[in-house]
Chimera marker file (.cmm) of the C-alpha trace (Angstrom):
<marker_set name="trace">
<marker id="1" x="0.012" y="-0.022" z="0.002" r="1" g="1" b="0" radius="0.5"/>
<marker id="2" x="1.465" y="3.299" z="-1.106" r="1" g="1" b="0" radius="0.5"/>
<marker id="3" x="0.698" y="6.472" z="0.798" r="1" g="1" b="0" radius="0.5"/>
<marker id="4" x="0.396" y="9.499" z="-1.454" r="1" g="1" b="0" radius="0.5"/>
<marker id="5" x="0.936" y="13.102" z="-0.391" r="1" g="1" b="0" radius="0.5"/>
<marker id="6" x="-1.764" y="15.624" z="-1.357" r="1" g="1" b="0" radius="0.5"/>
<marker id="7" x="0.600" y="16.916" z="-4.075" r="1" g="1" b="0" radius="0.5"/>
<marker id="8" x="1.129" y="13.383" z="-5.487" r="1" g="1" b="0" radius="0.5"/>
<marker id="9" x="-2.622" y="12.633" z="-5.513" r="1" g="1" b="0" radius="0.5"/>
<marker id="10" x="-3.324" y="15.929" z="-7.233" r="1" g="1" b="0" radius="0.5"/>
<marker id="11" x="-0.814" y="15.110" z="-9.903" r="1" g="1" b="0" radius="0.5"/>
<marker id="12" x="-2.231" y="11.621" z="-10.419" r="1" g="1" b="0" radius="0.5"/>
<marker id="13" x="-5.775" y="12.930" z="-10.653" r="1" g="1" b="0" radius="0.5"/>
<marker id="14" x="-4.817" y="16.154" z="-12.514" r="1" g="1" b="0" radius="0.5"/>
<marker id="15" x="-6.706" y="18.286" z="-10.014" r="1" g="1" b="0" radius="0.5"/>
<marker id="16" x="-5.818" y="21.322" z="-7.908" r="1" g="1" b="0" radius="0.5"/>
<marker id="17" x="-5.245" y="21.218" z="-4.161" r="1" g="1" b="0" radius="0.5"/>
<marker id="18" x="-8.438" y="23.231" z="-3.738" r="1" g="1" b="0" radius="0.5"/>
<marker id="19" x="-10.424" y="20.529" z="-5.565" r="1" g="1" b="0" radius="0.5"/>
<marker id="20" x="-8.720" y="17.801" z="-3.570" r="1" g="1" b="0" radius="0.5"/>
<marker id="21" x="-9.672" y="19.402" z="-0.249" r="1" g="1" b="0" radius="0.5"/>
<marker id="22" x="-13.269" y="19.943" z="-1.477" r="1" g="1" b="0" radius="0.5"/>
<marker id="23" x="-13.420" y="16.216" z="-1.926" r="1" g="1" b="0" radius="0.5"/>
<marker id="24" x="-11.888" y="15.636" z="1.483" r="1" g="1" b="0" radius="0.5"/>
<marker id="25" x="-14.683" y="17.731" z="2.945" r="1" g="1" b="0" radius="0.5"/>
<marker id="26" x="-17.131" y="15.444" z="1.142" r="1" g="1" b="0" radius="0.5"/>
<marker id="27" x="-15.602" y="12.428" z="2.763" r="1" g="1" b="0" radius="0.5"/>
<marker id="28" x="-12.682" y="11.346" z="0.603" r="1" g="1" b="0" radius="0.5"/>
<marker id="29" x="-10.638" y="8.983" z="2.796" r="1" g="1" b="0" radius="0.5"/>
<marker id="30" x="-7.188" y="9.914" z="4.084" r="1" g="1" b="0" radius="0.5"/>
<marker id="31" x="-4.978" y="8.848" z="6.969" r="1" g="1" b="0" radius="0.5"/>
<marker id="32" x="-2.587" y="10.755" z="9.112" r="1" g="1" b="0" radius="0.5"/>
<marker id="33" x="1.010" y="9.673" z="9.019" r="1" g="1" b="0" radius="0.5"/>
<marker id="34" x="2.323" y="11.597" z="11.925" r="1" g="1" b="0" radius="0.5"/>
<marker id="35" x="0.715" y="14.997" z="11.516" r="1" g="1" b="0" radius="0.5"/>
<marker id="36" x="0.451" y="14.809" z="7.712" r="1" g="1" b="0" radius="0.5"/>
<marker id="37" x="-2.487" y="13.735" z="5.521" r="1" g="1" b="0" radius="0.5"/>
<marker id="38" x="-1.829" y="10.844" z="3.167" r="1" g="1" b="0" radius="0.5"/>
<marker id="39" x="-4.046" y="9.159" z="0.639" r="1" g="1" b="0" radius="0.5"/>
<marker id="40" x="-4.293" y="5.564" z="-0.652" r="1" g="1" b="0" radius="0.5"/>
<marker id="41" x="-5.313" y="5.622" z="-4.319" r="1" g="1" b="0" radius="0.5"/>
<marker id="42" x="-7.325" y="2.367" z="-4.054" r="1" g="1" b="0" radius="0.5"/>
<marker id="43" x="-9.326" y="3.868" z="-1.141" r="1" g="1" b="0" radius="0.5"/>
<marker id="44" x="-9.955" y="7.068" z="-3.106" r="1" g="1" b="0" radius="0.5"/>
<marker id="45" x="-11.227" y="5.053" z="-6.073" r="1" g="1" b="0" radius="0.5"/>
<marker id="46" x="-13.447" y="2.927" z="-3.798" r="1" g="1" b="0" radius="0.5"/>
<marker id="47" x="-14.825" y="6.057" z="-2.161" r="1" g="1" b="0" radius="0.5"/>
<marker id="48" x="-15.678" y="7.528" z="-5.530" r="1" g="1" b="0" radius="0.5"/>
<marker id="49" x="-17.263" y="4.297" z="-6.741" r="1" g="1" b="0" radius="0.5"/>
<marker id="50" x="-19.358" y="3.882" z="-3.575" r="1" g="1" b="0" radius="0.5"/>
<marker id="51" x="-20.646" y="7.470" z="-3.516" r="1" g="1" b="0" radius="0.5"/>
<marker id="52" x="-21.404" y="7.855" z="-7.225" r="1" g="1" b="0" radius="0.5"/>
<marker id="53" x="-22.759" y="4.469" z="-8.286" r="1" g="1" b="0" radius="0.5"/>
<marker id="54" x="-19.920" y="4.370" z="-10.747" r="1" g="1" b="0" radius="0.5"/>
<marker id="55" x="-17.157" y="1.969" z="-11.513" r="1" g="1" b="0" radius="0.5"/>
<marker id="56" x="-13.562" y="2.910" z="-12.011" r="1" g="1" b="0" radius="0.5"/>
<marker id="57" x="-11.586" y="-0.294" z="-11.666" r="1" g="1" b="0" radius="0.5"/>
<marker id="58" x="-8.422" y="-0.074" z="-9.605" r="1" g="1" b="0" radius="0.5"/>
<marker id="59" x="-6.409" y="-2.505" z="-11.722" r="1" g="1" b="0" radius="0.5"/>
<marker id="60" x="-7.506" y="-1.476" z="-15.221" r="1" g="1" b="0" radius="0.5"/>
<marker id="61" x="-4.776" y="0.014" z="-17.442" r="1" g="1" b="0" radius="0.5"/>
<marker id="62" x="-7.012" y="2.990" z="-18.219" r="1" g="1" b="0" radius="0.5"/>
<marker id="63" x="-8.378" y="3.539" z="-14.716" r="1" g="1" b="0" radius="0.5"/>
<marker id="64" x="-6.191" y="6.529" z="-13.929" r="1" g="1" b="0" radius="0.5"/>
<marker id="65" x="-7.217" y="8.273" z="-17.155" r="1" g="1" b="0" radius="0.5"/>
<marker id="66" x="-10.905" y="7.603" z="-16.466" r="1" g="1" b="0" radius="0.5"/>
<marker id="67" x="-10.567" y="8.758" z="-12.860" r="1" g="1" b="0" radius="0.5"/>
<marker id="68" x="-8.890" y="11.983" z="-14.034" r="1" g="1" b="0" radius="0.5"/>
<marker id="69" x="-11.822" y="12.641" z="-16.330" r="1" g="1" b="0" radius="0.5"/>
<marker id="70" x="-14.328" y="11.954" z="-13.624" r="1" g="1" b="0" radius="0.5"/>
<marker id="71" x="-12.641" y="14.275" z="-11.098" r="1" g="1" b="0" radius="0.5"/>
<marker id="72" x="-12.390" y="16.933" z="-13.842" r="1" g="1" b="0" radius="0.5"/>
<marker id="73" x="-16.151" y="16.672" z="-14.432" r="1" g="1" b="0" radius="0.5"/>
<marker id="74" x="-16.823" y="16.946" z="-10.685" r="1" g="1" b="0" radius="0.5"/>
<marker id="75" x="-14.508" y="19.952" z="-10.454" r="1" g="1" b="0" radius="0.5"/>
<marker id="76" x="-16.294" y="21.653" z="-13.377" r="1" g="1" b="0" radius="0.5"/>
<marker id="77" x="-19.717" y="21.019" z="-11.737" r="1" g="1" b="0" radius="0.5"/>
<marker id="78" x="-18.490" y="22.470" z="-8.436" r="1" g="1" b="0" radius="0.5"/>
<marker id="79" x="-16.900" y="25.486" z="-10.098" r="1" g="1" b="0" radius="0.5"/>
<marker id="80" x="-19.805" y="26.228" z="-12.432" r="1" g="1" b="0" radius="0.5"/>
<marker id="81" x="-22.503" y="25.557" z="-9.788" r="1" g="1" b="0" radius="0.5"/>
<link id1="1" id2="2" r="1" g="1" b="0" radius="0.2"/>
<link id1="2" id2="3" r="1" g="1" b="0" radius="0.2"/>
<link id1="3" id2="4" r="1" g="1" b="0" radius="0.2"/>
<link id1="4" id2="5" r="1" g="1" b="0" radius="0.2"/>
<link id1="5" id2="6" r="1" g="1" b="0" radius="0.2"/>
<link id1="6" id2="7" r="1" g="1" b="0" radius="0.2"/>
<link id1="7" id2="8" r="1" g="1" b="0" radius="0.2"/>
<link id1="8" id2="9" r="1" g="1" b="0" radius="0.2"/>
<link id1="9" id2="10" r="1" g="1" b="0" radius="0.2"/>
<link id1="10" id2="11" r="1" g="1" b="0" radius="0.2"/>
<link id1="11" id2="12" r="1" g="1" b="0" radius="0.2"/>
<link id1="12" id2="13" r="1" g="1" b="0" radius="0.2"/>
<link id1="13" id2="14" r="1" g="1" b="0" radius="0.2"/>
<link id1="14" id2="15" r="1" g="1" b="0" radius="0.2"/>
<link id1="15" id2="16" r="1" g="1" b="0" radius="0.2"/>
<link id1="16" id2="17" r="1" g="1" b="0" radius="0.2"/>
<link id1="17" id2="18" r="1" g="1" b="0" radius="0.2"/>
<link id1="18" id2="19" r="1" g="1" b="0" radius="0.2"/>
<link id1="19" id2="20" r="1" g="1" b="0" radius="0.2"/>
<link id1="20" id2="21" r="1" g="1" b="0" radius="0.2"/>
<link id1="21" id2="22" r="1" g="1" b="0" radius="0.2"/>
<link id1="22" id2="23" r="1" g="1" b="0" radius="0.2"/>
<link id1="23" id2="24" r="1" g="1" b="0" radius="0.2"/>
<link id1="24" id2="25" r="1" g="1" b="0" radius="0.2"/>
<link id1="25" id2="26" r="1" g="1" b="0" radius="0.2"/>
<link id1="26" id2="27" r="1" g="1" b="0" radius="0.2"/>
<link id1="27" id2="28" r="1" g="1" b="0" radius="0.2"/>
<link id1="28" id2="29" r="1" g="1" b="0" radius="0.2"/>
<link id1="29" id2="30" r="1" g="1" b="0" radius="0.2"/>
<link id1="30" id2="31" r="1" g="1" b="0" radius="0.2"/>
<link id1="31" id2="32" r="1" g="1" b="0" radius="0.2"/>
<link id1="32" id2="33" r="1" g="1" b="0" radius="0.2"/>
<link id1="33" id2="34" r="1" g="1" b="0" radius="0.2"/>
<link id1="34" id2="35" r="1" g="1" b="0" radius="0.2"/>
<link id1="35" id2="36" r="1" g="1" b="0" radius="0.2"/>
<link id1="36" id2="37" r="1" g="1" b="0" radius="0.2"/>
<link id1="37" id2="38" r="1" g="1" b="0" radius="0.2"/>
<link id1="38" id2="39" r="1" g="1" b="0" radius="0.2"/>
<link id1="39" id2="40" r="1" g="1" b="0" radius="0.2"/>
<link id1="40" id2="41" r="1" g="1" b="0" radius="0.2"/>
<link id1="41" id2="42" r="1" g="1" b="0" radius="0.2"/>
<link id1="42" id2="43" r="1" g="1" b="0" radius="0.2"/>
<link id1="43" id2="44" r="1" g="1" b="0" radius="0.2"/>
<link id1="44" id2="45" r="1" g="1" b="0" radius="0.2"/>
<link id1="45" id2="46" r="1" g="1" b="0" radius="0.2"/>
<link id1="46" id2="47" r="1" g="1" b="0" radius="0.2"/>
<link id1="47" id2="48" r="1" g="1" b="0" radius="0.2"/>
<link id1="48" id2="49" r="1" g="1" b="0" radius="0.2"/>
<link id1="49" id2="50" r="1" g="1" b="0" radius="0.2"/>
<link id1="50" id2="51" r="1" g="1" b="0" radius="0.2"/>
<link id1="51" id2="52" r="1" g="1" b="0" radius="0.2"/>
<link id1="52" id2="53" r="1" g="1" b="0" radius="0.2"/>
<link id1="53" id2="54" r="1" g="1" b="0" radius="0.2"/>
<link id1="54" id2="55" r="1" g="1" b="0" radius="0.2"/>
<link id1="55" id2="56" r="1" g="1" b="0" radius="0.2"/>
<link id1="56" id2="57" r="1" g="1" b="0" radius="0.2"/>
<link id1="57" id2="58" r="1" g="1" b="0" radius="0.2"/>
<link id1="58" id2="59" r="1" g="1" b="0" radius="0.2"/>
<link id1="59" id2="60" r="1" g="1" b="0" radius="0.2"/>
<link id1="60" id2="61" r="1" g="1" b="0" radius="0.2"/>
<link id1="61" id2="62" r="1" g="1" b="0" radius="0.2"/>
<link id1="62" id2="63" r="1" g="1" b="0" radius="0.2"/>
<link id1="63" id2="64" r="1" g="1" b="0" radius="0.2"/>
<link id1="64" id2="65" r="1" g="1" b="0" radius="0.2"/>
<link id1="65" id2="66" r="1" g="1" b="0" radius="0.2"/>
<link id1="66" id2="67" r="1" g="1" b="0" radius="0.2"/>
<link id1="67" id2="68" r="1" g="1" b="0" radius="0.2"/>
<link id1="68" id2="69" r="1" g="1" b="0" radius="0.2"/>
<link id1="69" id2="70" r="1" g="1" b="0" radius="0.2"/>
<link id1="70" id2="71" r="1" g="1" b="0" radius="0.2"/>
<link id1="71" id2="72" r="1" g="1" b="0" radius="0.2"/>
<link id1="72" id2="73" r="1" g="1" b="0" radius="0.2"/>
<link id1="73" id2="74" r="1" g="1" b="0" radius="0.2"/>
<link id1="74" id2="75" r="1" g="1" b="0" radius="0.2"/>
<link id1="75" id2="76" r="1" g="1" b="0" radius="0.2"/>
<link id1="76" id2="77" r="1" g="1" b="0" radius="0.2"/>
<link id1="77" id2="78" r="1" g="1" b="0" radius="0.2"/>
<link id1="78" id2="79" r="1" g="1" b="0" radius="0.2"/>
<link id1="79" id2="80" r="1" g="1" b="0" radius="0.2"/>
<link id1="80" id2="81" r="1" g="1" b="0" radius="0.2"/>
</marker_set>
């Protein structure tokens, strides 16, 4: 299990830190390692799938690209109201 920093997760999802922390407020899972927030990509994908009745497989070769598109759509919806 790899723990990702907020910066690393933002890069993987192609989202801003602001968007990331909007998702955290909505319940995106994270853990504290010491005093720092860390994310597990598989848990983030599961959280998304559970809350949105969607399926982004963790082990699919294209899953990261699909997840980036999904988070971009969510970001656009949040930004544009």
